[in-house]
VEXDO-710838 format. One record per residue: x, y, z of N, C-alpha, C in turn. Coordinates in pm, whole numbers, plus 32768, in hexadecimal, padded with zeros to 4 digits. Atoms other than C-alpha are relative to their C-alpha. Last residue first. Layout:
<pts>
((X; Y; Z); (X; Y; Z); (X; Y; Z))
...
</pts>
This chain:
<pts>
((7F74; 8014; 7FD9); (EEE3; 9125; 8CCD); (805B; 802D; 7F92))
((7FAB; 8001; 8076); (ED81; 91A1; 8CBC); (808F; 7FF2; 802D))
((7F99; 7F97; 800C); (ECBC; 913F; 8DEF); (804A; 7FF1; 7F7C))
((8038; 7F87; 803D); (EB73; 907B; 8DE0); (8067; 806E; 7FEB))
((8023; 801B; 808B); (EC13; 8F29; 8E1B); (7FCE; 807A; 7FB7))
((7F82; 800A; 804A); (ECBA; 8FA4; 8F5A); (7FE5; 7FE9; 7F6D))
((7FC5; 7F7B; 8009); (EB6B; 901C; 8FE3); (8084; 7FFC; 7FB3))
((8051; 7FAA; 8056); (EABF; 8ED4; 8F8C); (803E; 808A; 7FF1))
((7FF1; 8031; 808A); (EBD8; 8DFE; 9019); (7FB3; 805C; 7FA1))
((7F7D; 7FD7; 8031); (EBE0; 8ED2; 9155); (8016; 7FD4; 7F70))
((8003; 7F6F; 8014); (EA68; 8EAD; 9183); (8086; 8033; 7FCC))
((804A; 7FE6; 807B); (EA82; 8D35; 914E); (7FFB; 8095; 7FE2))
((7FAC; 802B; 8070); (EB92; 8D1B; 9256); (7FBC; 801C; 7F7B))
((7F96; 7F9C; 8011); (EABF; 8DEC; 9345); (805A; 7FDB; 7F8B))
((8040; 7F84; 8030); (E98E; 8D0E; 9315); (806A; 806A; 7FE4))
((8023; 8011; 808D); (EA5D; 8BCD; 9334); (7FC1; 807E; 7FC3))
((7F8B; 8016; 8054); (EAFD; 8C49; 9476); (7FDE; 7FF1; 7F6D))
((7FDD; 7F88; 804B); (E9BD; 8CD3; 950C); (8074; 7FED; 7FA0))
((8075; 7FC3; 8041); (E91B; 8B91; 9582); (8027; 8074; 7FA5))
((803C; 8064; 8059); (EA50; 8ABF; 95CD); (7F87; 8038; 7FB6))
((7FAC; 8016; 8076); (EB07; 8BF0; 9651); (7FC1; 7F9D; 7FA0))
((8008; 7F88; 8053); (E9E9; 8C4F; 973A); (8051; 7FEC; 7F80))
((8086; 7FFA; 803A); (E9C9; 8AEE; 97C2); (7FF4; 8076; 7FA0))
((800B; 806A; 8065); (EB41; 8AD0; 97F4); (7F79; 8002; 7FBA))
((7FAE; 7FD6; 8073); (EB50; 8C1F; 98A5); (7FF5; 7F9B; 7F90))
((804D; 7F98; 8044); (EA2F; 8BB2; 9986); (804C; 8030; 7F84))
((806E; 8045; 8042); (EAE9; 8A72; 99DE); (7FAD; 8064; 7FB0))
((7FC7; 8044; 8075); (EC26; 8B3A; 9A26); (7F96; 7FB1; 7FB5))
((7FE5; 7FA0; 806B); (EB5C; 8C24; 9B05); (8039; 7FBA; 7F84))
((7F72; 7FE0; 8003); (EAD4; 8B05; 9BD6); (801A; 8059; 7F86))
((7FB8; 804F; 8063); (E95B; 8B1B; 9BE5); (8091; 802B; 8002))
((7F6F; 7FE9; 8003); (E877; 8B8F; 9CFE); (803D; 7FA5; 7F95))
((7FB1; 8076; 801F); (E6FD; 8BAA; 9CD6); (8094; 8028; 7FFE))
((7F71; 7FE4; 8003); (E5F7; 8C98; 9D57); (804A; 7F7D; 7FE7))
((7FAC; 8078; 8008); (E481; 8C87; 9D12); (8091; 802D; 7FF5))
((8041; 8072; 7FC0); (E36C; 8D7D; 9D65); (8055; 7F82; 8001))
((7FA3; 8070; 800D); (E3FA; 8ED3; 9D1D); (7FC3; 7F8C; 804D))
((7FBE; 802D; 7F84); (E2CB; 8FB3; 9D07); (8060; 7F8E; 7FE1))
((7FAC; 7F97; 7FC6); (E24E; 9084; 9BE0); (8047; 7FD9; 8080))
((8052; 7F90; 7FD4); (E12F; 8F98; 9B8D); (8051; 806A; 8049))
((808B; 8014; 8026); (E21E; 8E74; 9B78); (7FB0; 8072; 803B))
((8062; 7FA0; 7FCF); (E397; 8E96; 9B7C); (7F76; 7FDC; 7FCD))
((8073; 8006; 8059); (E4A2; 8D8D; 9B62); (7F95; 8057; 803D))
((8085; 7FED; 7FC8); (E5F4; 8DC6; 9C00); (7F97; 7FF6; 7F92))
((8062; 7FE7; 8068); (E754; 8D4C; 9BBD); (7F78; 8011; 8043))
((8086; 8008; 7FC8); (E86B; 8D6A; 9CBD); (7F9D; 8029; 7F93))
((805A; 7F9A; 8035); (E9BC; 8D21; 9C1E); (7F76; 7FE7; 803D))
((8084; 8030; 8027); (EAB3; 8C5D; 9CF1); (7FAE; 8076; 7FCC))
((8063; 7F98; 8019); (EC28; 8C9E; 9D0F); (7F7E; 7FBE; 7FD1))
((804D; 8012; 807B); (ED0D; 8B9F; 9DAE); (7F9A; 8071; 7FF4))
((7FCE; 7FA9; 806A); (EDF1; 8C2E; 9EBD); (7FB6; 7FEF; 7F7C))
((7FEF; 7F74; 7FD7); (EDB6; 8B12; 9FB1); (803E; 8051; 7F8E))
((7F91; 7FED; 7FA3); (ED58; 89DA; 9EEC); (8008; 8092; 802B))
((7FEE; 7F72; 7FE4); (EC15; 896D; 9E44); (806B; 800D; 806C))
((7F6F; 7FE1; 800B); (EC2C; 880B; 9DBB); (8019; 8096; 800B))
((7FF4; 7F9E; 806C); (EAAF; 87FD; 9D91); (8092; 8027; 7FE6))
((803E; 803A; 8078); (EA9D; 86BC; 9E5E); (800E; 805C; 7F88))
((7FAF; 8071; 802E); (EB95; 8747; 9F5D); (7FC8; 7FC5; 7F7F))
((7F82; 7FCB; 8035); (EAE9; 8899; 9F7B); (8056; 7F8F; 7FC8))
((801F; 7FC4; 8083); (E999; 87E8; 9F9F); (807E; 8038; 7FC1))
((8020; 806D; 805C); (EA19; 8707; A0B6); (7FE4; 8035; 7F73))
((7F86; 8044; 802C); (EAC0; 882F; A164); (7FE2; 7F94; 7F99))
((7FD9; 8078; 7FB5); (E97E; 88F6; A17D); (8075; 7FB6; 7FBF))
((8025; 8073; 8050); (E981; 8A49; A0CF); (802E; 7F83; 804B))
((7F9C; 806B; 8008); (E990; 8B4F; A1DF); (7FC8; 7F92; 7FA6))
((8037; 8086; 7FE9); (E8D1; 8C94; A1C2); (8071; 7F9C; 7FF2))
((7FAF; 8073; 8027); (E92C; 8E03; A1DB); (7FB6; 7F7E; 801C))
((8027; 802A; 8086); (E84A; 8F35; A1DB); (804D; 7F87; 7FCE))
((7FA6; 7FBF; 8060); (E8FB; 8FD3; A304); (7FE1; 7FD9; 7F70))
((8017; 7F6E; 7FFC); (E7D8; 8F83; A3EF); (805B; 804D; 7FA1))
((7FE6; 7FBF; 7F80); (E7EA; 8E14; A38B); (7FEE; 8098; 7FF4))
((7FAF; 7F88; 801A); (E73D; 8D70; A264); (8015; 8045; 8086))
((802F; 7F86; 7FBE); (E6C3; 8C14; A2B9); (8060; 8071; 7FE1))
((7F99; 7FB0; 7FBE); (E6EE; 8AE5; A1DA); (7FC0; 807D; 803B))
((803A; 7F7E; 7FDF); (E5FD; 89D3; A176); (8069; 804B; 804F))
((7FEF; 7FD3; 7F77); (E69F; 88AF; A0C9); (7FB1; 8081; 8012))
((7F8A; 803C; 7FC3); (E6AB; 87EA; 9F89); (800B; 8020; 8093))
((7FDE; 7FAB; 7F8F); (E54D; 8832; 9F0B); (8072; 7FB9; 8048))
((802A; 802D; 7F7C); (E551; 8778; 9DC4); (8022; 8069; 8068))
((7FFB; 7F91; 7FA2); (E55E; 87CF; 9C53); (7FCA; 7FCF; 8085))
((7FEE; 8033; 7F7A); (E5B1; 86C3; 9B56); (8013; 8074; 8061))
((7FFA; 8091; 7FFE); (E54B; 86EA; 99EC); (800E; 7FC8; 808D))
((7F85; 8022; 7FBC); (E4D0; 884F; 9A03); (8006; 7F69; 8011))
((7F92; 7FF0; 805E); (E3CC; 88B6; 9902); (8086; 7FDA; 803C))
((800B; 8067; 8068); (E2A8; 882B; 99C9); (8072; 8009; 7F9B))
((7FC9; 8080; 7FD5); (E31C; 88F7; 9AF3); (7FF8; 7F95; 7F95))
((803F; 8060; 8059); (E2E1; 8A46; 9A4A); (8036; 7F73; 8018))
((7F98; 8052; 803C); (E33D; 8B17; 9B7A); (7FC0; 7F95; 7FA9))
((7FDF; 7FC1; 8081); (E22B; 8C18; 9BB8); (806C; 7FB0; 7FBA))
((7F72; 7FE9; 8019); (E194; 8B3E; 9CC7); (8015; 8042; 7F79))
((7FD3; 803D; 807B); (E024; 8B64; 9D18); (8091; 8026; 7FE4))
((7F99; 8063; 7FE2); (DFF5; 8BC1; 9E84); (8035; 7FBB; 7F83))
((7F8D; 7FBD; 7FC3); (DF39; 8D05; 9E3A); (8073; 7F9F; 801A))
((7FE2; 8041; 7F81); (DE50; 8C45; 9D52); (807F; 803F; 8037))
((7F81; 8049; 7FFA); (DDEC; 8D3B; 9C48); (8011; 7FC4; 808A))
((7F9D; 7FC1; 7FA9); (DC80; 8D9D; 9C2F); (807B; 7FA8; 8003))
((7FAF; 805C; 7FB2); (DB9C; 8D4B; 9B10); (8062; 804D; 8056))
((7F77; 7FD2; 7FF7); (DA87; 8E2F; 9A97); (804F; 7FA0; 8058))
</pts>
């Protein structure tokens, strides 16, 4: 019987083209953290920008967190779902009697 390595990452690193540890941040007593200025500048994150917090779960535990700008996430969703939704509308419109 094999046992799972407790330190094994759940993030599929081989599927990510460029993933690096940019910084280590500390969560304060209010649950807040500070993104370092250099990272905010490189990512063009400004005050008021919205970030989506994505999580990856393994064995019922959250093991990987990632931040993405909301407009980037919207673009990803639209590029993936847009063609599917357009096709669904074409099919439903084609099936109606006019």
